[in-house]
N, CA, C and O atoms as CSV, one atom per row, in Angstrom:
chain,resi,resn,atom,element,x,y,z
A,1,UNK,N,N,-7.447,-15.274,-10.868
A,1,UNK,CA,C,-6.613,-14.764,-11.929
A,1,UNK,C,C,-5.848,-13.530,-11.421
A,1,UNK,O,O,-6.464,-12.594,-10.910
A,2,UNK,N,N,-4.520,-13.521,-11.556
A,2,UNK,CA,C,-3.742,-12.383,-11.053
A,2,UNK,C,C,-4.117,-11.087,-11.758
A,2,UNK,O,O,-4.337,-11.065,-12.969
A,3,UNK,N,N,-4.187,-10.014,-10.987
A,3,UNK,CA,C,-4.449,-8.716,-11.596
A,3,UNK,C,C,-3.164,-7.919,-11.764
A,3,UNK,O,O,-3.115,-6.957,-12.531
A,4,UNK,N,N,-2.116,-8.328,-11.034
A,4,UNK,CA,C,-0.865,-7.597,-11.119
A,4,UNK,C,C,0.291,-8.519,-10.744
A,4,UNK,O,O,0.233,-9.221,-9.734
A,5,UNK,N,N,1.330,-8.511,-11.554
A,5,UNK,CA,C,2.547,-9.255,-11.249
A,5,UNK,C,C,3.704,-8.277,-11.276
A,5,UNK,O,O,3.914,-7.583,-12.271
A,6,UNK,N,N,4.455,-8.219,-10.189
A,6,UNK,CA,C,5.512,-7.237,-10.006
A,6,UNK,C,C,6.791,-7.911,-9.547
A,6,UNK,O,O,6.771,-9.059,-9.103
A,7,UNK,N,N,7.917,-7.188,-9.656
A,7,UNK,CA,C,9.183,-7.721,-9.192
A,7,UNK,C,C,10.031,-6.587,-8.621
A,7,UNK,O,O,10.136,-5.508,-9.203
A,8,UNK,N,N,10.635,-6.866,-7.456
A,8,UNK,CA,C,11.579,-5.933,-6.841
A,8,UNK,C,C,12.947,-6.614,-6.856
A,8,UNK,O,O,13.110,-7.677,-6.257
A,9,UNK,N,N,13.930,-6.020,-7.530
A,9,UNK,CA,C,15.257,-6.635,-7.557
A,9,UNK,C,C,15.994,-6.449,-6.226
A,9,UNK,O,O,15.732,-5.499,-5.488
A,10,UNK,N,N,16.903,-7.356,-5.936
A,10,UNK,CA,C,17.741,-7.235,-4.741
A,10,UNK,C,C,17.172,-7.947,-3.534
A,10,UNK,O,O,16.091,-8.534,-3.588
A,11,UNK,N,N,17.919,-7.885,-2.443
A,11,UNK,CA,C,17.544,-8.515,-1.180
A,11,UNK,C,C,16.409,-7.728,-0.522
A,11,UNK,O,O,16.479,-6.503,-0.413
A,12,UNK,N,N,15.377,-8.425,-0.089
A,12,UNK,CA,C,14.310,-7.798,0.681
A,12,UNK,C,C,14.827,-7.577,2.106
A,12,UNK,O,O,15.432,-8.467,2.703
A,13,UNK,N,N,14.583,-6.395,2.632
A,13,UNK,CA,C,15.022,-6.051,3.975
A,13,UNK,C,C,13.802,-5.954,4.878
A,13,UNK,O,O,12.795,-5.350,4.510
A,14,UNK,N,N,13.898,-6.551,6.060
A,14,UNK,CA,C,12.776,-6.480,6.995
A,14,UNK,C,C,12.786,-5.148,7.718
A,14,UNK,O,O,13.836,-4.629,8.095
A,15,UNK,N,N,11.607,-4.615,7.900
A,15,UNK,CA,C,11.461,-3.339,8.596
A,15,UNK,C,C,11.672,-3.520,10.096
A,15,UNK,O,O,12.302,-2.694,10.756
A,16,UNK,N,N,11.135,-4.608,10.614
A,16,UNK,CA,C,11.158,-4.844,12.055
A,16,UNK,C,C,12.578,-4.963,12.610
A,16,UNK,O,O,12.876,-4.380,13.653
A,17,UNK,N,N,13.448,-5.696,11.943
A,17,UNK,CA,C,14.804,-5.886,12.463
A,17,UNK,C,C,15.750,-4.779,12.013
A,17,UNK,O,O,16.941,-4.828,12.319
A,18,UNK,N,N,15.245,-3.789,11.298
A,18,UNK,CA,C,16.062,-2.675,10.830
A,18,UNK,C,C,15.581,-1.370,11.449
A,18,UNK,O,O,15.323,-0.398,10.739
A,19,UNK,N,N,15.459,-1.349,12.771
A,19,UNK,CA,C,14.971,-0.153,13.440
A,19,UNK,C,C,15.970,0.327,14.484
A,19,UNK,O,O,16.772,-0.442,15.015
A,20,UNK,N,N,15.894,1.620,14.759
A,20,UNK,CA,C,16.787,2.235,15.734
A,20,UNK,C,C,16.007,3.291,16.510
A,20,UNK,O,O,15.111,3.932,15.961
A,21,UNK,N,N,16.347,3.473,17.788
A,21,UNK,CA,C,15.730,4.517,18.590
A,21,UNK,C,C,16.439,5.834,18.349
A,21,UNK,O,O,17.667,5.883,18.266
A,22,UNK,N,N,15.656,6.909,18.236
A,22,UNK,CA,C,16.230,8.245,18.215
A,22,UNK,C,C,15.610,9.024,19.366
A,22,UNK,O,O,14.505,8.714,19.810
A,23,UNK,N,N,16.307,10.009,19.835
A,23,UNK,CA,C,15.809,10.859,20.910
A,23,UNK,C,C,15.743,12.285,20.392
A,23,UNK,O,O,16.712,12.801,19.835
A,24,UNK,N,N,14.590,12.919,20.580
A,24,UNK,CA,C,14.417,14.303,20.153
A,24,UNK,C,C,15.124,15.220,21.149
A,24,UNK,O,O,15.466,14.796,22.253
A,25,UNK,N,N,15.339,16.464,20.764
A,25,UNK,CA,C,15.946,17.412,21.705
A,25,UNK,C,C,15.149,17.570,23.009
A,25,UNK,O,O,15.709,17.950,24.037
A,26,UNK,N,N,13.850,17.278,22.966
A,26,UNK,CA,C,13.012,17.366,24.171
A,26,UNK,C,C,13.017,16.071,24.970
A,26,UNK,O,O,12.328,15.973,25.986
A,27,UNK,N,N,13.785,15.073,24.529
A,27,UNK,CA,C,13.922,13.830,25.278
A,27,UNK,C,C,12.944,12.728,24.921
A,27,UNK,O,O,12.974,11.664,25.541
A,28,UNK,N,N,12.073,12.947,23.938
A,28,UNK,CA,C,11.147,11.894,23.516
A,28,UNK,C,C,11.893,10.894,22.643
A,28,UNK,O,O,12.746,11.268,21.837
A,29,UNK,N,N,11.557,9.612,22.815
A,29,UNK,CA,C,12.200,8.555,22.034
A,29,UNK,C,C,11.224,8.022,20.986
A,29,UNK,O,O,10.036,7.835,21.245
A,30,UNK,N,N,11.767,7.789,19.804
A,30,UNK,CA,C,10.990,7.237,18.708
A,30,UNK,C,C,11.770,6.095,18.080
A,30,UNK,O,O,13.001,6.104,18.058
A,31,UNK,N,N,11.043,5.119,17.574
A,31,UNK,CA,C,11.636,4.003,16.850
A,31,UNK,C,C,11.440,4.268,15.364
A,31,UNK,O,O,10.307,4.398,14.899
A,32,UNK,N,N,12.539,4.349,14.618
A,32,UNK,CA,C,12.455,4.609,13.183
A,32,UNK,C,C,13.257,3.543,12.426
A,32,UNK,O,O,14.158,2.921,12.989
A,33,UNK,N,N,12.921,3.336,11.144
A,33,UNK,CA,C,13.700,2.386,10.346
A,33,UNK,C,C,15.128,2.898,10.122
A,33,UNK,O,O,15.355,4.102,10.003
A,34,UNK,N,N,16.076,1.973,10.067
A,34,UNK,CA,C,17.460,2.335,9.772
A,34,UNK,C,C,17.576,2.788,8.324
A,34,UNK,O,O,16.682,2.558,7.509
A,35,UNK,N,N,18.698,3.438,8.020
A,35,UNK,CA,C,18.936,3.979,6.686
A,35,UNK,C,C,18.845,2.903,5.600
A,35,UNK,O,O,18.304,3.157,4.524
A,36,UNK,N,N,19.367,1.715,5.872
A,36,UNK,CA,C,19.335,0.642,4.871
A,36,UNK,C,C,17.899,0.306,4.476
A,36,UNK,O,O,17.612,0.107,3.296
A,37,UNK,N,N,16.987,0.239,5.466
A,37,UNK,CA,C,15.591,-0.054,5.143
A,37,UNK,C,C,14.958,1.109,4.393
A,37,UNK,O,O,14.227,0.891,3.426
A,38,UNK,N,N,15.222,2.329,4.815
A,38,UNK,CA,C,14.633,3.502,4.149
A,38,UNK,C,C,15.070,3.553,2.681
A,38,UNK,O,O,14.266,3.878,1.807
A,39,UNK,N,N,16.333,3.235,2.409
A,39,UNK,CA,C,16.825,3.195,1.031
A,39,UNK,C,C,16.146,2.073,0.236
A,39,UNK,O,O,15.740,2.269,-0.909
A,40,UNK,N,N,16.031,0.888,0.866
A,40,UNK,CA,C,15.362,-0.242,0.208
A,40,UNK,C,C,13.915,0.124,-0.127
A,40,UNK,O,O,13.444,-0.138,-1.234
A,41,UNK,N,N,13.219,0.725,0.829
A,41,UNK,CA,C,11.826,1.106,0.616
A,41,UNK,C,C,11.708,2.133,-0.512
A,41,UNK,O,O,10.860,1.987,-1.392
A,42,UNK,N,N,12.546,3.162,-0.494
A,42,UNK,CA,C,12.512,4.203,-1.524
A,42,UNK,C,C,12.774,3.608,-2.914
A,42,UNK,O,O,12.051,3.909,-3.864
A,43,UNK,N,N,13.795,2.772,-3.030
A,43,UNK,CA,C,14.124,2.157,-4.318
A,43,UNK,C,C,13.033,1.193,-4.778
A,43,UNK,O,O,12.750,1.102,-5.973
A,44,UNK,N,N,12.422,0.478,-3.843
A,44,UNK,CA,C,11.338,-0.459,-4.184
A,44,UNK,C,C,10.124,0.286,-4.710
A,44,UNK,O,O,9.484,-0.158,-5.664
A,45,UNK,N,N,9.806,1.412,-4.096
A,45,UNK,CA,C,8.660,2.213,-4.542
A,45,UNK,C,C,8.894,2.713,-5.964
A,45,UNK,O,O,7.996,2.642,-6.802
A,46,UNK,N,N,10.082,3.213,-6.237
A,46,UNK,CA,C,10.409,3.685,-7.589
A,46,UNK,C,C,10.307,2.538,-8.591
A,46,UNK,O,O,9.736,2.696,-9.670
A,47,UNK,N,N,10.862,1.383,-8.228
A,47,UNK,CA,C,10.833,0.213,-9.112
A,47,UNK,C,C,9.398,-0.232,-9.395
A,47,UNK,O,O,9.042,-0.480,-10.548
A,48,UNK,N,N,8.577,-0.334,-8.356
A,48,UNK,CA,C,7.196,-0.792,-8.538
A,48,UNK,C,C,6.386,0.210,-9.356
A,48,UNK,O,O,5.600,-0.189,-10.215
A,49,UNK,N,N,6.567,1.499,-9.101
A,49,UNK,CA,C,5.837,2.510,-9.875
A,49,UNK,C,C,6.148,2.401,-11.361
A,49,UNK,O,O,5.277,2.643,-12.197
A,50,UNK,N,N,7.385,2.039,-11.695
A,50,UNK,CA,C,7.767,1.917,-13.106
A,50,UNK,C,C,7.108,0.710,-13.777
A,50,UNK,O,O,7.052,0.640,-15.005
A,51,UNK,N,N,6.615,-0.231,-12.988
A,51,UNK,CA,C,6.004,-1.438,-13.532
A,51,UNK,C,C,4.481,-1.367,-13.629
A,51,UNK,O,O,3.856,-2.256,-14.206
A,52,UNK,N,N,3.887,-0.323,-13.075
A,52,UNK,CA,C,2.431,-0.230,-13.073
A,52,UNK,C,C,1.898,0.123,-14.455
A,52,UNK,O,O,2.518,0.890,-15.191
A,53,UNK,N,N,0.743,-0.441,-14.802
A,53,UNK,CA,C,0.143,-0.099,-16.092
A,53,UNK,C,C,-0.290,1.369,-16.127
A,53,UNK,O,O,-0.522,1.988,-15.089
A,54,UNK,N,N,-0.389,1.899,-17.319
A,54,UNK,CA,C,-0.839,3.278,-17.523
A,54,UNK,C,C,-2.214,3.471,-16.869
A,54,UNK,O,O,-3.096,2.623,-17.007
A,55,UNK,N,N,-2.385,4.554,-16.180
A,55,UNK,CA,C,-3.644,4.903,-15.490
A,55,UNK,C,C,-4.054,3.866,-14.448
A,55,UNK,O,O,-5.239,3.584,-14.271
A,56,UNK,N,N,-3.086,3.315,-13.780
A,56,UNK,CA,C,-3.369,2.333,-12.725
A,56,UNK,C,C,-4.160,2.988,-11.605
A,56,UNK,O,O,-3.842,4.100,-11.182
A,57,UNK,N,N,-5.187,2.303,-11.125
A,57,UNK,CA,C,-5.981,2.790,-10.000
A,57,UNK,C,C,-5.701,1.932,-8.780
A,57,UNK,O,O,-5.640,0.706,-8.869
A,58,UNK,N,N,-5.535,2.581,-7.647
A,58,UNK,CA,C,-5.262,1.893,-6.383
A,58,UNK,C,C,-6.308,0.815,-6.129
A,58,UNK,O,O,-7.503,1.039,-6.321
A,59,UNK,N,N,-5.851,-0.348,-5.699
A,59,UNK,CA,C,-6.753,-1.466,-5.396
A,59,UNK,C,C,-7.339,-1.244,-4.011
A,59,UNK,O,O,-6.609,-1.145,-3.025
A,60,UNK,N,N,-8.658,-1.169,-3.946
A,60,UNK,CA,C,-9.346,-0.922,-2.674
A,60,UNK,C,C,-10.018,-2.175,-2.119
A,60,UNK,O,O,-10.441,-2.199,-0.963
A,61,UNK,N,N,-10.115,-3.219,-2.949
A,61,UNK,CA,C,-10.777,-4.456,-2.547
A,61,UNK,C,C,-9.860,-5.306,-1.677
A,61,UNK,O,O,-8.668,-5.031,-1.540
A,62,UNK,N,N,-10.453,-6.353,-1.091
A,62,UNK,CA,C,-9.679,-7.359,-0.362
A,62,UNK,C,C,-8.844,-8.126,-1.381
A,62,UNK,O,O,-9.315,-8.447,-2.472
A,63,UNK,N,N,-7.595,-8.416,-1.010
A,63,UNK,CA,C,-6.709,-9.077,-1.960
A,63,UNK,C,C,-5.922,-10.215,-1.323
A,63,UNK,O,O,-5.757,-10.302,-0.106
A,64,UNK,N,N,-5.453,-11.072,-2.202
A,64,UNK,CA,C,-4.490,-12.115,-1.840
A,64,UNK,C,C,-3.165,-11.695,-2.467
A,64,UNK,O,O,-3.116,-11.295,-3.630
A,65,UNK,N,N,-2.102,-11.790,-1.692
A,65,UNK,CA,C,-0.768,-11.480,-2.201
A,65,UNK,C,C,0.090,-12.727,-2.058
A,65,UNK,O,O,0.071,-13.404,-1.031
A,66,UNK,N,N,0.832,-13.008,-3.101
A,66,UNK,CA,C,1.823,-14.083,-3.059
A,66,UNK,C,C,3.168,-13.423,-3.313
A,66,UNK,O,O,3.370,-12.779,-4.342
A,67,UNK,N,N,4.085,-13.586,-2.369
A,67,UNK,CA,C,5.415,-13.004,-2.499
A,67,UNK,C,C,6.455,-14.112,-2.392
A,67,UNK,O,O,6.475,-14.872,-1.424
A,68,UNK,N,N,7.309,-14.191,-3.390
A,68,UNK,CA,C,8.383,-15.185,-3.420
A,68,UNK,C,C,9.711,-14.441,-3.323
A,68,UNK,O,O,9.972,-13.517,-4.092
A,69,UNK,N,N,10.545,-14.850,-2.375
A,69,UNK,CA,C,11.789,-14.150,-2.075
A,69,UNK,C,C,13.002,-15.020,-2.404
A,69,UNK,O,O,13.087,-16.169,-1.969
A,70,UNK,N,N,13.931,-14.466,-3.171
A,70,UNK,CA,C,15.223,-15.104,-3.422
A,70,UNK,C,C,16.288,-14.202,-2.815
A,70,UNK,O,O,16.356,-13.016,-3.137
A,71,UNK,N,N,17.122,-14.760,-1.937
A,71,UNK,CA,C,18.157,-14.005,-1.234
A,71,UNK,C,C,19.504,-14.185,-1.939
A,71,UNK,O,O,19.731,-15.213,-2.577
A,72,UNK,N,N,20.403,-13.190,-1.830
A,72,UNK,CA,C,21.708,-13.314,-2.478
A,72,UNK,C,C,22.657,-14.260,-1.746
A,72,UNK,O,O,23.593,-14.788,-2.347
A,73,UNK,N,N,22.419,-14.476,-0.440
A,73,UNK,CA,C,23.281,-15.351,0.364
A,73,UNK,C,C,22.580,-15.635,1.700
A,73,UNK,O,O,21.458,-15.185,1.931
A,74,UNK,N,N,23.254,-16.382,2.567
A,74,UNK,CA,C,22.660,-16.716,3.866
A,74,UNK,C,C,22.881,-15.634,4.915
A,74,UNK,O,O,22.281,-15.685,5.989
A,75,UNK,N,N,23.730,-14.660,4.619
A,75,UNK,CA,C,24.008,-13.594,5.578
A,75,UNK,C,C,22.737,-12.766,5.811
A,75,UNK,O,O,22.122,-12.275,4.865
A,76,UNK,N,N,22.370,-12.625,7.047
A,76,UNK,CA,C,21.173,-11.849,7.359
A,76,UNK,C,C,19.891,-12.465,6.833
A,76,UNK,O,O,18.953,-11.745,6.490
A,77,UNK,N,N,19.838,-13.800,6.765
A,77,UNK,CA,C,18.655,-14.494,6.241
A,77,UNK,C,C,17.428,-14.058,7.048
A,77,UNK,O,O,17.420,-14.213,8.269
A,78,UNK,N,N,16.397,-13.520,6.399
A,78,UNK,CA,C,15.256,-12.949,7.126
A,78,UNK,C,C,14.230,-13.995,7.554
A,78,UNK,O,O,14.240,-15.139,7.098
A,79,UNK,N,N,13.342,-13.554,8.451
A,79,UNK,CA,C,12.188,-14.395,8.753
A,79,UNK,C,C,11.054,-13.985,7.814
A,79,UNK,O,O,10.955,-12.824,7.419
A,80,UNK,N,N,10.213,-14.935,7.466
A,80,UNK,CA,C,9.160,-14.699,6.478
A,80,UNK,C,C,8.198,-13.587,6.905
A,80,UNK,O,O,7.838,-12.740,6.088
A,81,UNK,N,N,7.782,-13.578,8.161
A,81,UNK,CA,C,6.832,-12.551,8.600
A,81,UNK,C,C,7.408,-11.149,8.450
A,81,UNK,O,O,6.690,-10.214,8.098
A,82,UNK,N,N,8.699,-11.002,8.716
A,82,UNK,CA,C,9.336,-9.694,8.584
A,82,UNK,C,C,9.332,-9.181,7.157
A,82,UNK,O,O,9.037,-8.010,6.922
A,83,UNK,N,N,9.657,-10.043,6.199
A,83,UNK,CA,C,9.680,-9.594,4.809
A,83,UNK,C,C,8.267,-9.381,4.262
A,83,UNK,O,O,8.057,-8.514,3.413
A,84,UNK,N,N,7.304,-10.161,4.738
A,84,UNK,CA,C,5.912,-9.931,4.312
A,84,UNK,C,C,5.419,-8.573,4.798
A,84,UNK,O,O,4.740,-7.856,4.063
A,85,UNK,N,N,5.758,-8.222,6.031
A,85,UNK,CA,C,5.373,-6.911,6.566
A,85,UNK,C,C,5.979,-5.786,5.718
A,85,UNK,O,O,5.307,-4.801,5.415
A,86,UNK,N,N,7.236,-5.939,5.343
A,86,UNK,CA,C,7.890,-4.930,4.502
A,86,UNK,C,C,7.166,-4.776,3.167
A,86,UNK,O,O,6.905,-3.657,2.724
A,87,UNK,N,N,6.846,-5.890,2.532
A,87,UNK,CA,C,6.179,-5.845,1.230
A,87,UNK,C,C,4.794,-5.209,1.354
A,87,UNK,O,O,4.413,-4.400,0.508
A,88,UNK,N,N,4.040,-5.562,2.393
A,88,UNK,CA,C,2.726,-4.953,2.602
A,88,UNK,C,C,2.828,-3.439,2.738
A,88,UNK,O,O,2.053,-2.703,2.126
A,89,UNK,N,N,3.780,-2.977,3.535
A,89,UNK,CA,C,3.971,-1.532,3.715
A,89,UNK,C,C,4.369,-0.855,2.404
A,89,UNK,O,O,3.882,0.232,2.093
A,90,UNK,N,N,5.243,-1.487,1.645
A,90,UNK,CA,C,5.703,-0.904,0.380
A,90,UNK,C,C,4.567,-0.856,-0.643
A,90,UNK,O,O,4.432,0.131,-1.366
A,91,UNK,N,N,3.749,-1.909,-0.711
A,91,UNK,CA,C,2.599,-1.894,-1.633
A,91,UNK,C,C,1.646,-0.746,-1.292
A,91,UNK,O,O,1.098,-0.105,-2.189
A,92,UNK,N,N,1.452,-0.490,-0.007
A,92,UNK,CA,C,0.579,0.607,0.410
A,92,UNK,C,C,1.217,1.963,0.105
A,92,UNK,O,O,0.554,2.847,-0.438
A,93,UNK,N,N,2.474,2.134,0.442
A,93,UNK,CA,C,3.152,3.418,0.201
A,93,UNK,C,C,3.297,3.729,-1.280
A,93,UNK,O,O,3.346,4.898,-1.664
A,94,UNK,N,N,3.366,2.704,-2.110
A,94,UNK,CA,C,3.451,2.905,-3.552
A,94,UNK,C,C,2.099,3.330,-4.127
A,94,UNK,O,O,2.036,3.889,-5.222
A,95,UNK,N,N,1.022,3.066,-3.393
A,95,UNK,CA,C,-0.312,3.376,-3.890
A,95,UNK,C,C,-0.915,2.245,-4.692
A,95,UNK,O,O,-1.927,2.430,-5.368
A,96,UNK,N,N,-0.305,1.078,-4.624
A,96,UNK,CA,C,-0.840,-0.077,-5.336
A,96,UNK,C,C,-2.085,-0.586,-4.624
A,96,UNK,O,O,-3.077,-0.937,-5.263
A,97,UNK,N,N,-2.026,-0.623,-3.291
A,97,UNK,CA,C,-3.188,-1.012,-2.493
A,97,UNK,C,C,-3.547,0.148,-1.561
A,97,UNK,O,O,-2.685,0.926,-1.153
A,98,UNK,N,N,-4.816,0.244,-1.241
A,98,UNK,CA,C,-5.303,1.335,-0.370
A,98,UNK,C,C,-4.766,1.182,1.042
A,98,UNK,O,O,-4.318,2.152,1.654
A,99,UNK,N,N,-4.814,-0.056,1.562
A,99,UNK,CA,C,-4.402,-0.303,2.940
A,99,UNK,C,C,-3.910,-1.739,3.035
A,99,UNK,O,O,-4.532,-2.651,2.491
A,100,UNK,N,N,-2.792,-1.938,3.726
A,100,UNK,CA,C,-2.272,-3.314,3.813
A,100,UNK,C,C,-3.162,-4.211,4.675
A,100,UNK,O,O,-2.969,-5.426,4.703
A,101,UNK,N,N,-4.134,-3.623,5.379
A,101,UNK,CA,C,-5.131,-4.451,6.082
A,101,UNK,C,C,-6.060,-5.166,5.111
A,101,UNK,O,O,-6.749,-6.112,5.493
A,102,UNK,N,N,-6.084,-4.721,3.851
A,102,UNK,CA,C,-6.912,-5.377,2.835
A,102,UNK,C,C,-6.274,-6.653,2.293
A,102,UNK,O,O,-6.888,-7.365,1.498
A,103,UNK,N,N,-5.045,-6.943,2.721
A,103,UNK,CA,C,-4.417,-8.219,2.359
A,103,UNK,C,C,-4.981,-9.261,3.316
A,103,UNK,O,O,-4.634,-9.284,4.497
A,104,UNK,N,N,-5.849,-10.117,2.801
A,104,UNK,CA,C,-6.475,-11.111,3.684
A,104,UNK,C,C,-5.847,-12.491,3.540
A,104,UNK,O,O,-6.203,-13.425,4.258
A,105,UNK,N,N,-4.902,-12.609,2.596
A,105,UNK,CA,C,-4.205,-13.875,2.428
A,105,UNK,C,C,-2.828,-13.621,1.832
A,105,UNK,O,O,-2.664,-12.811,0.920
A,106,UNK,N,N,-1.838,-14.339,2.374
A,106,UNK,CA,C,-0.479,-14.355,1.821
A,106,UNK,C,C,-0.203,-15.763,1.284
A,106,UNK,O,O,0.941,-16.217,1.274
A,107,UNK,N,N,-1.248,-16.437,0.844
A,107,UNK,CA,C,-1.163,-17.837,0.434
A,107,UNK,C,C,-0.082,-18.066,-0.619
A,107,UNK,O,O,-0.037,-17.375,-1.636
A,108,UNK,N,N,0.780,-19.036,-0.365
A,108,UNK,CA,C,1.828,-19.400,-1.307
A,108,UNK,C,C,3.120,-18.618,-1.144
A,108,UNK,O,O,4.108,-18.916,-1.816
A,109,UNK,N,N,3.132,-17.618,-0.261
A,109,UNK,CA,C,4.342,-16.825,-0.061
A,109,UNK,C,C,5.399,-17.664,0.643
A,109,UNK,O,O,5.091,-18.463,1.527
A,110,UNK,N,N,6.658,-17.467,0.231
A,110,UNK,CA,C,7.742,-18.233,0.860
A,110,UNK,C,C,9.089,-17.651,0.489
A,110,UNK,O,O,9.233,-16.945,-0.508
A,111,UNK,N,N,10.075,-17.967,1.320
A,111,UNK,CA,C,11.463,-17.664,0.986
A,111,UNK,C,C,11.950,-18.846,0.160
A,111,UNK,O,O,12.033,-19.970,0.655
A,112,UNK,N,N,12.270,-18.583,-1.100
A,112,UNK,CA,C,12.593,-19.647,-2.038
A,112,UNK,C,C,14.005,-20.189,-1.850
A,112,UNK,O,O,14.276,-21.346,-2.170
A,113,UNK,N,N,14.901,-19.358,-1.333
A,113,UNK,CA,C,16.273,-19.800,-1.141
A,113,UNK,C,C,17.262,-18.770,-1.639
A,113,UNK,O,O,16.991,-17.569,-1.630
A,114,UNK,N,N,18.417,-19.259,-2.075
A,114,UNK,CA,C,19.527,-18.394,-2.480
A,114,UNK,C,C,19.613,-18.327,-4.006
A,114,UNK,O,O,19.520,-19.345,-4.692
A,115,UNK,N,N,19.790,-17.115,-4.520
A,115,UNK,CA,C,20.079,-16.895,-5.931
A,115,UNK,C,C,21.082,-15.741,-5.985
A,115,UNK,O,O,20.694,-14.573,-6.005
A,116,UNK,N,N,22.353,-16.074,-6.008
A,116,UNK,CA,C,23.420,-15.068,-5.967
A,116,UNK,C,C,23.373,-14.122,-7.157
A,116,UNK,O,O,23.675,-12.938,-7.015
A,117,UNK,N,N,23.000,-14.624,-8.325
A,117,UNK,CA,C,22.995,-13.818,-9.537
A,117,UNK,C,C,21.755,-12.935,-9.676
A,117,UNK,O,O,21.817,-11.886,-10.317
A,118,UNK,N,N,20.639,-13.340,-9.089
A,118,UNK,CA,C,19.388,-12.603,-9.296
A,118,UNK,C,C,18.508,-12.609,-8.039
A,118,UNK,O,O,17.404,-13.152,-8.069
A,119,UNK,N,N,18.984,-12.009,-6.928
A,119,UNK,CA,C,18.114,-11.920,-5.752
A,119,UNK,C,C,16.951,-10.978,-6.068
A,119,UNK,O,O,17.128,-9.945,-6.714
A,120,UNK,N,N,15.757,-11.358,-5.598
A,120,UNK,CA,C,14.580,-10.567,-5.972
A,120,UNK,C,C,13.378,-10.983,-5.152
A,120,UNK,O,O,13.406,-11.977,-4.426
A,121,UNK,N,N,12.322,-10.197,-5.286
A,121,UNK,CA,C,11.019,-10.530,-4.734
A,121,UNK,C,C,10.010,-10.472,-5.868
A,121,UNK,O,O,9.867,-9.436,-6.519
A,122,UNK,N,N,9.318,-11.560,-6.109
A,122,UNK,CA,C,8.257,-11.590,-7.114
A,122,UNK,C,C,6.925,-11.529,-6.381
A,122,UNK,O,O,6.682,-12.298,-5.450
A,123,UNK,N,N,6.060,-10.605,-6.809
A,123,UNK,CA,C,4.805,-10.349,-6.117
A,123,UNK,C,C,3.637,-10.524,-7.094
A,123,UNK,O,O,3.649,-9.985,-8.200
A,124,UNK,N,N,2.644,-11.279,-6.666
A,124,UNK,CA,C,1.419,-11.460,-7.445
A,124,UNK,C,C,0.247,-11.021,-6.573
A,124,UNK,O,O,0.120,-11.456,-5.429
A,125,UNK,N,N,-0.607,-10.157,-7.118
A,125,UNK,CA,C,-1.788,-9.686,-6.403
A,125,UNK,C,C,-3.038,-10.174,-7.120
A,125,UNK,O,O,-3.110,-10.193,-8.349
A,126,UNK,N,N,-4.011,-10.565,-6.323
A,126,UNK,CA,C,-5.269,-11.082,-6.861
A,126,UNK,C,C,-6.410,-10.572,-5.990
A,126,UNK,O,O,-6.353,-10.682,-4.765
A,127,UNK,N,N,-7.444,-10.016,-6.614
A,127,UNK,CA,C,-8.621,-9.569,-5.863
A,127,UNK,C,C,-9.397,-10.788,-5.403
A,127,UNK,O,O,-9.589,-11.736,-6.164
A,128,UNK,N,N,-9.843,-10.761,-4.153
A,128,UNK,CA,C,-10.633,-11.851,-3.572
A,128,UNK,C,C,-12.113,-11.496,-3.703
A,128,UNK,O,O,-12.572,-10.486,-3.171
A,129,UNK,N,N,-12.841,-12.337,-4.413
A,129,UNK,CA,C,-14.288,-12.160,-4.543
A,129,UNK,C,C,-14.961,-13.070,-3.522
A,129,UNK,O,O,-14.826,-14.292,-3.579
A,130,UNK,N,N,-15.672,-12.473,-2.610
A,130,UNK,CA,C,-16.321,-13.242,-1.537
A,130,UNK,C,C,-17.749,-13.622,-1.857
A,130,UNK,O,O,-18.606,-13.614,-0.973
A,131,UNK,N,N,-18.008,-13.940,-3.053
A,131,UNK,CA,C,-19.331,-14.426,-3.226
A,131,UNK,C,C,-19.990,-14.142,-4.467
A,131,UNK,O,O,-21.137,-14.542,-4.662
């Protein structure tokens, strides 16, 4: 039985393919997300926080996540693993889950196709009881 059903409007952006190297003044190089991903992540966190029930407590148990993705068009069509990684990171940064390592199943997750009028990500979380 789902414990939480959430929705993020807009195109899901992958973190992995949205990265750029920066060099510090001391010459060290770091890989950071591009501005488009940082904006997507920030807006997604705000959106998800607005959907949480009053007095929501972070989920610390093992969970199954199902994420369904509708894209606005074929331009920049993502790979499934990339968008799943983004969603896992966003769920953790939002405080919905304690750690994205607690996601032990992405069963049923898929890129559903194109929806020009309503691109979105629908997310369902379910606690896994092992016994």
